[in-house]
N, C-alpha and C positions, 0 to 999 in steps of 0.2 A: 845262145839263149839259156844254155844250162850254166855257163859262168855266170850269167847275170842272176839267175836264180840262186846260186851258190853263195855269192857275197852277201845278201841279205841275210841268209841262214846263217852263215860265218858272223856276220855283225849282229847278229841277234842272240847268238850264242856266246862269240867270245868277247864283247865290248863294242868301241866305237870305230875299231877298224884296223888295218895293218901297221901304221904309224905308232898307234897305241900299243900294240901287241909287241912291237919291236922295242918301246921303251920300257916296257913292263918286265921283259925277260931278264934284263940286267939287273934291275931292281931286285926282282924275287931272288935271284942267285946271290945278290948282296946281301938280302935278308936272311936266307937260309944258312950263309957262310959266316955273317958278323953278328947279326941281332940275334940269332937263337941261341949261340954260345953264350954271349952277353947275358941273356935272359935267365939261362941255365945257371950260370955262375952266380946271378944275383938271387935266384931263388934259394940255391944252397946256401948263400951267405944268410939270407933271412931264417932259414930253417937253423942253420947254425946257432944265431943269435937267440932265437926263440928256445932252442935246446939249453943253450947256456944259462939263459935267465932262468928256466924253469927247473933245471937240474942242478944248477951251480949258485947262482946269486940268490934265489930264493930260499933254498935250503940253508944258506949261509945265513940269511937275516932270520929266518924262522928258528933255527936250532943254535945259533951262536949270538946273534947280535940281540935278538929279544930277549932270551934267557938273561943275557948278561944286564940289560936295561932293566928287567925285572929284579935281578937279585940287587942291583946297586939302589932301586927305589925301596926294595924291601930293606935293605940295610939302613938308608937314610931314615925311613919312617920309623925302624926300631930305636935308631938313635934320637930321634928327635922325640918320641915317646918316652925314652929313657931319661931324657934331658929335661924336657918340659911338660910332660904329662904326669908320669908316674911316680915323681916326688910330691907333687901337689896332691894327687889322690892320696898317696900314704899319709902325708900331712893331715890332710882333711879327716881320713878316715879313722887313722890311730892316734891323733894329737888334738885336733881342734874339736871333734866329735865328744870325746870322753871329758874334755877339760870343759866344754860347754855344758854338758851334761852334769858335770860336778858344781859348776858355778851355778846352773839353775837351782840344784837342789840345796846349796849352800844359802842361795837369796832366797829361796822358799822357806828354810829353815829361820833365817834371821827375819825374815817378814812375819813369820807365825809366832816365834817366840822373842823377839827384841822389838821390832819396828811397830807391829800392832798393838804390844802392851803400852810401848811409849805414847803411840797416839791415842790411844784410849785415856791415858793419865793427862796428856797435853789437852784433849777435849774436855776432860772433865774437870780439871783443875786450872787451865789456863785459858783456852779459848772461850770456853762456855763463860766465865768471870768477865773475861775482856769482853766479850760480846754484850754482855748485860750492863758492863760499865759504857761501852760505846753507845748502847740503847739509850742507857739513862742520859748520857751527855747529849746524845742527839736530840731527846725529848726537851732537856734544858735548852740546848741551843734553839730549837725551834721555837719555845715558849719565849725566851728572853731576849733571843737574836732576830731571829728569822721573822716571827711575827711582828716586833715591832718595826723592822725593815719594811715588811709587806705593808703594813698599815701606813707608814709614811710615803711608801712608792703609791699605796692607793689615794692619798690624800693630796700628793703631787698629781697624779693623774686627773684625780677630780677637779683641782684647781685649774690644770692646764685644759681641761674637757671643758670647765666653766668659762676660760677665759676665750676658748676658740669658739664654740658653740653655744653658749647661753647668755652670757653677759652681752654681747653684741645686738643680739635680739631684744634682750631687755631695754638697752639703751635706744634701740630702734623704736621699741613701744612707748618708752617713757617720753623721749623727748621729740618724737617725731609723730606717731600716729595718736596718742594721747592728745596733744594740742590740736592736732586735725579734729580728732573727735569732740574736743570741746568746742571749737568752733562750730562744726555741725551741730552740737546739741544746742548752742546758743541761738543758731538760726532756727532751729526746729522749736525752741522754747518761745522765740517770737513768734514764729507762725502759729504755735499752739495757744499763745497768749490773746492775740488780736484775731485769730480767724477760728481755729477750732473751737476754743473755749465759749464764744458767744454762741456758735452753732450747737455745742453739746449742751449749754445752758437751755436754749430753747427746747431742745430734744428732750432733756430731762424734766421740764416744766409739763411738757405734753405728756410724757410716760407718766408722771407723778397725777397730773389730772385724770388721764384715764385710770390709775391705780385707785385714786381716792373715790371717784364718784362711779366707778363701773366695777373695777375687779374686787374693791375691798366689801361692797354690799354683797356681792355674789359669794365671796369667800366666806364672809360672816354666817351667811345664811347656811352655807354647806358644812361649816364647822359647828353651827347649831345643830344641825341635824344628824352630823356624826356622834355630837356628844349625846344627843337625846338616844340614838340608838344604842350607844356604848353603855349610858347610864341606865336605861329602862330594859335592855334585850341583852347585851353580852355581859354585862357585870354580874345580873343573877345567874345567869347560865354559866359563866365562870366560876362564880362562888361556890355554886352547888358542885361542879365538876371536881375543883381543888377540895371541898369537903370531903367528896366521895373518894378522892385517890390518897387523901390523908388518912382518911378512916382504913381504907384498905392496907396502907403502907403500916400503919400504927397497930392495927388489930389482926392482921394477916400476915404481911411480909417481914415485919420486924420479929415476931415470935418464931416463924420458920427460919429465917437466915440465923438467929441466935442459936436455935436449937442444932442447925447445920454446922455453925462455926464451933459448938460444943463438942458434936459428933466427931468433926475432923481434928480437933485438938485432943479428944480423948484417943481417938485411934493413932494420932502421932506422939501423943504422950505417952501412952501405954504398950502400944503395939509397935510401930514403925522405928521409934526410937531405939527401945530395948533390941529389938532385932537387928537393927542396923550397927548398934554397939556390939551385939553378942557375934555379927558376920566378921566386922573389922577386928575383934580381937580374935576370932577363929583364924582369919588370913594372916595376921600379924604372928599369931603362934604357930601355924604352919609354917611361913616363911623364916622367923627367928629360930624355931626348934627342929625343923624337919629341912627345907630346901636348901636355906644357907650353910647349915652344917654339911649337908649331903654335898653341896656344890663345892665347898672348901676342901671336902675330902678327895671328891673326884679331881678337883683341881691339884691338890697336894700328890694325889697318887700319879696323876699324868706327868707333872712335874717331875715327881721322884723316879718315875720310870723312865723319863727322857733323861734326866741328869745322870742317873746311876745306873741305868740299863741300856737303853739304844743309842745314847751318845758314846758312851765307852766302846760298846760292840761294834757301832759304826767306825769310830776311829780305829779300833783295832782290826777289823776287816780292812778298811781303806789301806791302813799301814801294810797288813800283811799282802793285800792285793797289789799294792805299789812297789813292796819289796819283791813278790814274784815276778811282776811285770818287768822290775828293772833290772833284777840280778839273775832271773831264771828264764822267762820267756822272751825278752830281748837278746841275750848272748844265745839262747837256742834257736830264736829266730834268723839271726846274723850267721850262726853257724851252718843251719840249714841251707841260707842264701848262698853262703859261700861254698857249701858242698855241691848245691845245683848249679853253681857257676863253674866250679871246677869239673863236674861230671860234664857239662857241657862242653867246656875246652877238651877233656879228653876224648869224649865221642866225637868231636869235629874233627881233631887230630888223628883219631882212628880212622875216620871216613876219609878223611884227606889222604891218610897212609893207604887205606884200601884203594882208593881212586888211583894214586900214583903208582901203586903195584899192578893194578889192573892196566892202567896206561903203559907202564914199562913192559909188562909181560905179554899183553896182548894187542892195544890199540896202537902203541908206537911201531911195534915191528910190522904190523899190518898196514899202518899208514907210511911207514917207510917203503915197504915192499911196493904198495901202491903208487907212491909219489915217484919214488927212484927207480923203479923196475918197469912195471907195467904201463905206468901212464908214458915215460919216454919212448919205450919200445912202441905202443900203439901211435904216439905221435909222430914219430920217426917213420913207421912204416906208412902211416896215411900221408904225411908229407911227400915221401918218395914215390909213393903211388899216385898222389895228385899231380906232383909236377912231372913225373914221367908221361903219364896220361895227357897233360897238355901239351909236353914238348912234342909227343909222338902225333897229337892231334895239329897241332900248329905244322910240324914238318910235313906231316901228309898233305895238308891243305896248300901249303907253300909248293911242294912238288908237284901236286896235280895242277896248280895254276900255272907253274912254270912249264910244265910239259904239255898241257892240253889248253891252256887259256882260259879255262872256266872260271869265272868269279867264285870266290868261297861263298858256301852256303851259310845263310845266317841260323844261329841256333834257334830251336823252336820257342824258348822262353823270351828271345828278343823280338820276334817277329811282332809287328803292328799294322794297322791299315796304312796303306800307302797308294800314291797313284797307280792305276791300273790293276788294283787287288779287289777282291769282292768285300762285302760287308764284314764276314768274320775273320778275325784275326789269324786263326789257324787253318783258314782255308788256302788251297794251292793258288799262287799268284797266276792271273791272266797272261797270255802270251803279249809280247809288246808287238807294238806295229811300227815297224822302221819306216823312215821317212821318204824311203824310195817306193815303198808299198803305197804309201799315201800320194805320192805324186804320180805313179802309175796308174 
């Protein structure tokens, strides 16, 4: 009973049984005697390769290869600038720009003192007479050439238009519509002569009879009545009104109108005309002897001030300003710009020298000590410590497994939920239930 109880415990603690333990012991011995030395040698080779890369190849590239490449690049860049950049800059700055400025000054002088007077003379004595001659020729050509041609073209157009749009309609009217109209007129004349004329004559006789025996007596009586009213009523009244109007016009309005006309003539002849003549003479005298001489004097004074004062002073000031700008301010500005550029170059070189001196005296020794002394020592100590710790841990686990048959314990960081474990990954695993216990 005790033996039966010990086997499940041994099976639960040691693995799957005695056969597995017998096979596992030689395997573990081989692992300790073969695999562990190979692993140690591999780790040492890896550490040696890292140290070689970090302390030999890396510094060699940083302090030899890379500076050599930079020096070659700087040398090539300087040679390229010396061959392709600086000659063209010097040519532009010290040859083309002064030559261009001299050519511009010469061109301005030639334009002001040669071309402009020649242009004025050409305009005054060549182009203007030539333009007037061309204008006269243009007027003559318009009058004696283009105008007859235009009239001929208009006549041709009129003939063409009449041929296309008028004469066909005239022919249609004359040789088609007129004969048709004459035939229709003859038919209408026949109808008029033998039908409408007798009817009209009868209607005219009837109207004449009514006029003779009805309307004429009535009209004669109405005319006699109107004549009697005009003769015995309107004529005496009109004659009296005309006599009254004639008397008022002759003895009242005519003397009053003649007096008003005489008064207006007298006022115009003896008041307004002398006053107007005097005012006109005053205005002419003020303009002729006051405003015109004053305006001419002011204009002459302004012209003289401009011609003999402001224009020479302006030309002199412009010449002095141009001379100062061209021969004083421009060289001074270029000198200041060149000094500023040289000062910038000197300051940059001084700053680079200070940086280089600081790097050589402080930064490079500290970096070299950190890279080539402290960092290799720390890495080597860390690698040796890590390798020794891992080797000791694996050897201890292998020895424990070979001697006691217990499976190696999983590291805490690699535990996870498995069959027979609790919900939490860090909790202790539950006891396994062997097949013999389930069957018992």
